[in-house]
C-alpha positions as CSV (number, residue, x, y, z in Angstrom):
1,M,49.6,20.1,1.5
2,K,49.5,20.0,-2.3
3,R,49.6,16.2,-2.3
4,T,46.7,16.0,0.2
5,L,44.7,18.5,-1.8
6,T,45.3,16.5,-5.0
7,I,44.1,13.3,-3.3
8,L,41.0,15.0,-1.8
9,L,40.1,16.5,-5.2
10,N,40.5,13.2,-7.0
11,P,37.3,12.7,-9.1
12,L,36.9,9.2,-7.7
13,L,36.9,10.4,-4.1
14,L,34.7,13.4,-5.0
15,S,32.1,11.1,-6.5
16,L,32.2,8.8,-3.5
17,W,31.6,11.8,-1.1
18,V,28.8,13.1,-3.2
19,S,27.2,9.6,-3.5
20,F,27.5,9.1,0.3
21,I,25.7,12.5,0.9
22,V,23.0,11.7,-1.6
23,M,22.4,8.3,0.0
24,L,22.0,9.9,3.4
25,V,19.6,12.6,2.2
26,F,17.6,10.3,-0.1
27,P,17.6,6.8,1.4
28,I,16.7,4.0,-1.0
29,R,13.2,2.7,-0.5
30,I,11.8,-0.1,-2.6
31,E,8.1,-0.3,-1.8
32,K,6.7,-1.7,-5.0
33,Y,7.2,-5.3,-4.0
34,R,6.1,-6.4,-0.5
35,I,5.8,-9.9,0.7
36,S,3.0,-10.8,3.1
37,L,1.4,-14.0,4.1
38,K,-2.1,-14.3,2.5
39,D,-2.9,-18.0,3.1
40,Q,-1.7,-20.6,5.5
41,G,-2.9,-24.1,6.0
42,D,-2.6,-27.7,5.3
43,Y,-3.2,-28.8,1.7
44,L,-4.2,-32.2,0.4
45,S,-1.3,-34.3,-0.8
46,D,-2.5,-34.4,-4.3
47,Q,-3.2,-30.7,-4.6
48,I,-0.8,-28.7,-6.7
49,T,-0.9,-24.9,-6.5
50,W,0.5,-22.3,-8.9
51,Y,0.4,-18.5,-8.8
52,N,0.2,-16.3,-11.9
53,D,-1.3,-12.9,-12.7
54,L,-4.0,-14.0,-15.1
55,D,-6.0,-10.7,-15.4
56,S,-2.9,-8.4,-15.6
57,D,-4.0,-6.4,-12.5
58,G,-0.6,-6.7,-10.8
59,N,-1.8,-9.4,-8.3
60,S,-1.2,-13.1,-8.7
61,E,-4.2,-15.4,-8.8
62,K,-4.0,-18.8,-7.1
63,I,-4.5,-21.8,-9.4
64,A,-5.1,-25.1,-7.7
65,L,-5.5,-28.6,-9.3
66,F,-6.9,-31.1,-6.8
67,H,-9.3,-34.1,-6.3
68,N,-12.5,-33.3,-4.5
69,S,-14.2,-35.4,-1.8
70,M,-16.0,-37.5,-4.4
71,G,-12.6,-38.4,-6.1
72,N,-13.2,-36.2,-9.1
73,A,-10.6,-33.8,-10.4
74,G,-11.1,-30.0,-10.2
75,L,-9.3,-26.8,-10.9
76,T,-10.0,-23.5,-9.1
77,V,-8.8,-20.0,-9.8
78,S,-9.0,-17.6,-6.8
79,N,-7.6,-14.3,-5.6
80,S,-7.5,-12.6,-2.2
81,K,-11.3,-12.1,-2.3
82,G,-12.2,-15.7,-3.0
83,V,-12.8,-18.2,-5.8
84,L,-13.1,-16.6,-9.2
85,D,-13.9,-19.8,-11.2
86,Q,-13.9,-23.5,-10.8
87,W,-14.0,-26.4,-13.2
88,N,-14.9,-30.0,-12.2
89,F,-14.0,-33.0,-14.3
90,R,-15.3,-36.5,-14.4
91,G,-12.9,-39.2,-13.3
92,S,-9.7,-39.1,-11.4
93,Y,-6.6,-37.6,-12.8
94,Q,-3.1,-37.9,-11.3
95,F,-2.0,-34.3,-10.9
96,T,1.5,-34.8,-9.8
97,Q,4.7,-32.9,-10.5
98,S,6.0,-35.8,-12.6
99,N,2.7,-36.3,-14.5
100,G,0.9,-33.0,-15.0
101,R,2.2,-29.8,-16.5
102,L,0.4,-26.4,-16.3
103,I,1.1,-23.8,-18.9
104,I,-0.2,-20.2,-18.6
105,G,0.0,-17.7,-21.5
106,D,-1.7,-15.9,-24.3
107,R,-1.7,-18.8,-26.9
108,D,-4.2,-17.3,-29.3
109,G,-3.0,-13.7,-29.2
110,D,-6.2,-12.1,-27.9
111,G,-4.5,-10.4,-25.0
112,Q,-6.0,-12.7,-22.4
113,K,-4.0,-15.6,-20.7
114,E,-5.3,-19.1,-21.0
115,I,-4.7,-22.0,-18.6
116,R,-3.6,-25.2,-20.4
117,F,-2.5,-28.3,-18.6
118,T,-1.5,-31.8,-19.6
119,I,-2.5,-34.8,-17.6
120,T,-0.5,-37.7,-18.9
121,G,1.4,-38.3,-22.1
122,F,-0.3,-36.5,-25.0
123,S,-3.7,-35.6,-23.5
124,F,-4.3,-32.0,-22.6
125,M,-7.1,-29.7,-21.5
126,Q,-7.3,-26.0,-22.3
127,L,-9.4,-23.6,-20.2
128,Y,-9.9,-19.9,-20.9
129,T,-9.9,-17.3,-18.2
């Protein structure tokens, strides 16, 4: 009896029992991050899409580099409501994972993120959002 009481009153077992009761009474709910499908479809083979929270509102914006129907390069920034901004460039650029790099961050320290991408080698383009 004394040995059983000693085992049951062991601090480790007491903490396990209390933890179990707390987990039953207050179940763990993580609701901050939910995944839901926002967009589905076929994309052009030369389109590259990134997601980043550019305006710090807690929702990621979609950033797409692509070639339009005239063969010119373009970049769009959009959210769930639609296209926020679009840039079109003369000429054709090869936006591929091996050629192009996209960098998003606050480069100049003004508190707003900039979009910067390289096309090939040492050339780059910087766009402000």
